[in-house]
C-alpha positions as CSV (number, residue, x, y, z in Angstrom):
1,X,-22.3,146.5,245.8
2,X,-23.4,150.1,245.7
3,X,-25.8,151.2,248.4
4,X,-27.3,154.5,247.7
5,X,-30.3,155.1,249.8
6,X,-28.6,156.1,253.1
7,X,-29.0,159.8,254.0
8,X,-25.6,161.2,254.9
9,X,-24.6,164.8,255.6
10,X,-22.1,166.0,253.0
11,X,-19.1,168.1,253.7
12,X,-18.4,170.7,251.0
13,X,-14.9,170.2,249.8
14,X,-12.7,171.5,247.0
15,X,-12.2,169.0,244.2
16,X,-8.7,169.0,242.8
17,X,-8.7,170.1,239.2
18,X,-12.3,171.4,239.2
19,X,-12.6,174.9,238.0
20,X,-15.1,177.4,239.3
21,X,-16.6,177.7,235.8
22,X,-17.0,174.0,235.1
23,X,-18.1,172.2,238.3
24,X,-18.8,173.8,241.6
25,X,-18.6,171.4,244.5
26,X,-22.1,172.1,245.7
27,X,-23.5,171.4,242.2
28,X,-21.8,168.0,242.2
29,X,-23.1,167.2,245.7
30,X,-26.7,168.2,244.8
31,X,-26.5,165.9,241.8
32,X,-25.2,163.0,243.9
33,X,-21.7,163.2,242.5
34,X,-20.0,161.8,245.7
35,X,-16.5,160.8,244.5
36,X,-14.0,163.2,246.0
37,X,-16.4,164.1,248.9
38,X,-14.8,163.9,252.3
39,X,-15.9,161.3,254.7
40,X,-18.6,159.8,252.5
41,X,-18.5,156.0,253.0
42,X,-20.2,155.4,249.6
43,X,-17.0,156.8,247.9
44,X,-15.1,153.9,249.4
45,X,-17.6,151.5,247.8
46,X,-17.0,153.1,244.4
47,X,-13.3,152.6,245.0
48,X,-13.9,148.9,245.5
49,X,-16.1,148.8,242.4
50,X,-13.3,150.6,240.5
51,X,-10.8,148.0,241.5
52,X,-13.0,145.1,240.5
53,X,-13.9,146.6,237.1
54,X,-10.3,147.7,236.3
55,X,-9.0,144.2,237.2
56,X,-11.3,142.6,234.7
57,X,-10.7,145.1,232.0
58,X,-6.9,144.8,232.3
59,X,-7.0,141.0,232.5
60,X,-9.0,140.8,229.3
61,X,-7.3,143.8,227.6
62,X,-10.6,145.6,227.2
63,X,-10.9,149.3,227.3
64,X,-14.6,150.0,226.8
65,X,-17.8,149.1,228.6
66,X,-21.4,150.3,229.0
67,X,-23.4,151.0,232.1
68,X,-27.0,150.2,231.8
69,X,-30.0,149.0,233.9
70,X,-33.0,146.9,233.5
71,X,-35.5,149.7,234.1
72,X,-35.4,153.5,234.1
73,X,-34.6,155.2,237.4
74,X,-32.3,152.6,238.7
75,X,-29.4,155.1,239.0
76,X,-27.2,154.0,236.0
77,X,-26.0,157.6,235.4
78,X,-25.2,158.0,239.1
79,X,-23.1,154.9,238.8
80,X,-21.5,155.9,235.5
81,X,-20.4,159.3,236.7
82,X,-19.0,158.2,240.1
83,X,-17.3,155.2,238.7
84,X,-15.7,157.3,236.0
85,X,-14.4,159.8,238.5
86,X,-13.1,157.0,240.8
87,X,-11.2,155.5,237.8
88,X,-9.8,158.9,236.8
89,X,-8.6,159.4,240.4
90,X,-6.2,156.5,239.9
91,X,-2.8,158.0,238.8
92,X,-2.1,157.6,235.1
93,X,-5.6,156.4,234.3
94,X,-7.4,158.5,231.6
95,X,-11.1,158.1,231.2
96,X,-13.7,159.2,228.6
97,X,-17.3,159.2,229.8
98,X,-19.8,159.2,226.8
99,X,-23.4,160.1,227.3
100,X,-25.1,157.7,224.8
101,X,-28.6,158.2,226.2
102,X,-29.8,160.1,223.2
103,X,-33.4,160.6,224.3
104,X,-32.6,161.7,227.9
105,X,-29.0,162.7,228.4
106,X,-28.0,163.7,231.9
107,X,-24.2,163.2,232.3
108,X,-23.2,166.8,231.4
109,X,-25.9,168.4,233.5
110,X,-25.1,166.2,236.5
111,X,-21.5,167.3,236.3
112,X,-22.5,170.9,236.2
113,X,-21.0,171.5,232.7
114,X,-22.0,174.2,230.3
115,X,-22.3,172.9,226.8
116,X,-24.3,173.3,223.6
117,X,-22.8,170.4,221.6
118,X,-22.5,166.7,222.2
119,X,-22.6,163.2,220.8
120,X,-25.3,164.0,218.3
121,X,-23.2,166.6,216.6
122,X,-20.5,164.0,215.9
123,X,-23.1,161.7,214.4
124,X,-24.5,164.5,212.3
125,X,-21.0,165.3,211.0
126,X,-21.1,168.9,212.4
127,X,-18.2,168.4,214.8
128,X,-15.3,166.1,215.2
129,X,-14.8,163.9,218.4
130,X,-12.1,166.3,219.5
131,X,-14.4,169.3,219.1
132,X,-17.4,167.8,220.8
133,X,-15.6,166.3,223.9
134,X,-14.7,168.5,226.8
135,X,-12.7,168.6,230.0
136,X,-14.9,167.7,232.9
137,X,-12.9,169.9,235.3
138,X,-11.7,166.7,237.0
139,X,-8.2,165.6,236.3
140,X,-7.9,162.8,233.7
141,X,-11.6,162.7,233.0
142,X,-13.0,163.8,229.6
143,X,-16.7,163.9,228.8
144,X,-18.6,163.6,225.5
145,X,-21.9,165.0,226.7
146,X,-25.3,164.2,225.3
147,X,-27.6,166.6,223.6
148,X,-31.3,165.7,223.0
149,X,-32.1,165.0,219.4
150,X,-35.3,164.9,217.3
151,X,-33.9,162.0,215.3
152,X,-34.9,158.4,216.0
153,X,-32.5,157.1,218.6
154,X,-32.6,153.5,217.5
155,X,-31.7,154.4,213.9
156,X,-28.8,156.6,215.1
157,X,-27.4,153.9,217.4
158,X,-27.6,151.3,214.6
159,X,-26.2,153.7,211.9
160,X,-22.8,153.2,210.3
161,X,-21.9,156.7,211.6
162,X,-22.3,155.5,215.1
163,X,-20.2,152.4,214.4
164,X,-17.5,154.5,212.9
165,X,-17.6,156.9,215.8
166,X,-17.4,154.2,218.4
167,X,-14.3,152.7,216.6
168,X,-12.7,156.2,216.6
169,X,-13.4,156.7,220.3
170,X,-11.9,153.3,221.2
171,X,-8.9,153.9,219.0
172,X,-8.2,157.4,220.3
173,X,-8.6,156.3,223.9
174,X,-6.9,152.9,223.4
175,X,-4.6,153.6,226.4
176,X,-7.5,154.8,228.6
177,X,-11.0,153.6,229.6
178,X,-14.2,154.5,227.7
179,X,-17.5,154.3,229.6
180,X,-20.8,154.6,227.7
181,X,-23.8,155.7,229.8
182,X,-26.7,153.9,227.9
183,X,-30.5,153.8,228.2
184,X,-32.2,151.1,230.2
185,X,-32.6,147.7,228.6
186,X,-36.4,147.6,228.9
187,X,-36.9,151.3,227.9
188,X,-36.0,150.8,224.2
189,X,-33.7,148.8,222.0
190,X,-30.7,151.3,221.9
191,X,-28.7,149.4,224.5
192,X,-29.2,146.1,222.8
193,X,-28.1,147.7,219.5
194,X,-25.0,149.2,221.1
195,X,-23.7,146.1,222.9
196,X,-21.9,144.4,220.0
197,X,-19.6,147.5,219.6
198,X,-18.1,147.5,223.1
199,X,-16.1,145.1,225.2
200,X,-18.4,144.6,228.2
201,X,-21.3,145.8,230.3
202,X,-22.1,146.7,233.9
203,X,-25.7,146.2,235.0
204,X,-27.3,148.4,237.6
205,X,-30.1,146.8,239.6
206,X,-32.6,148.8,241.7
207,X,-33.1,147.2,245.1
208,X,-36.7,146.9,246.1
209,X,-38.0,147.5,242.6
210,X,-36.4,145.2,240.1
211,X,-38.0,141.7,240.4
212,X,-36.3,138.4,240.0
213,X,-38.1,138.0,236.6
214,X,-36.8,141.4,235.4
215,X,-33.3,140.5,236.5
216,X,-33.5,137.1,234.7
217,X,-34.8,138.9,231.5
218,X,-32.0,141.4,231.7
219,X,-29.5,138.7,232.0
220,X,-31.0,137.0,229.0
221,X,-30.7,140.2,227.0
222,X,-27.0,140.4,228.0
223,X,-26.2,136.7,227.5
224,X,-23.9,137.5,224.5
225,X,-22.2,140.4,226.3
226,X,-19.2,140.2,228.7
227,X,-20.8,141.1,232.0
228,X,-18.5,142.9,234.4
229,X,-21.0,142.5,237.3
230,X,-24.1,143.7,238.9
231,X,-24.4,146.9,241.0
232,X,-27.2,146.9,243.6
233,X,-28.3,150.5,243.9
234,X,-30.7,152.2,246.4
235,X,-30.3,149.6,249.0
236,X,-32.1,150.3,252.3
237,X,-29.5,148.3,254.3
238,X,-27.0,150.3,256.3
239,X,-23.6,150.8,254.9
240,X,-20.9,148.4,256.4
241,X,-18.7,150.0,259.0
242,X,-15.2,148.9,259.8
243,X,-13.3,149.6,263.0
244,X,-9.6,149.2,263.4
245,X,-7.8,148.7,266.7
């Protein structure tokens, strides 16, 4: 369970593999990219989440999943990015993080990356997957950033071009993990259209906002999807502390 509303003082650290040009540590911290941050207890919770998700993926021989939420603002991109970094920190585990939120992409900006191409350029046929994806500056983590498009997002998601691209992504990263950051379930139909093409989903729930009815409706939408679990975000409960003696 991710708890994300606790105010903690961050210690600025060097991130192994992060270049000055790609991702300054202070930019990551300002954007709530906490994995790799020294002495942040939330990073340990992401490690637990990583272990649970990877166990399910490996048991079922899956290599792709989406991160979505019931409503906007729940923190799905926060979870997507930090979980992707946590997975990439495991030795030998390559990860591709795809920003599939076509209307409001935030992955690249949150990671402090400079880019002028993205997923939409692959769909338009202007660039190959190899040309559009980029090094995040974090070892073993590649990113296919999002770039806003004037095209109808639902039509792009349901297009044959998107289906072909998803198959190419899963094939090219067959020995790694592919994470798709998707729009919220209630915001539009893009997430619902996307689900049949991936192996599983992780649902982010906003504590104190999402109602039981909303959660029940979200579960109904995902009833035909392999659900990796729920992530409770923005909890106001204190983080658990452990003492060893």
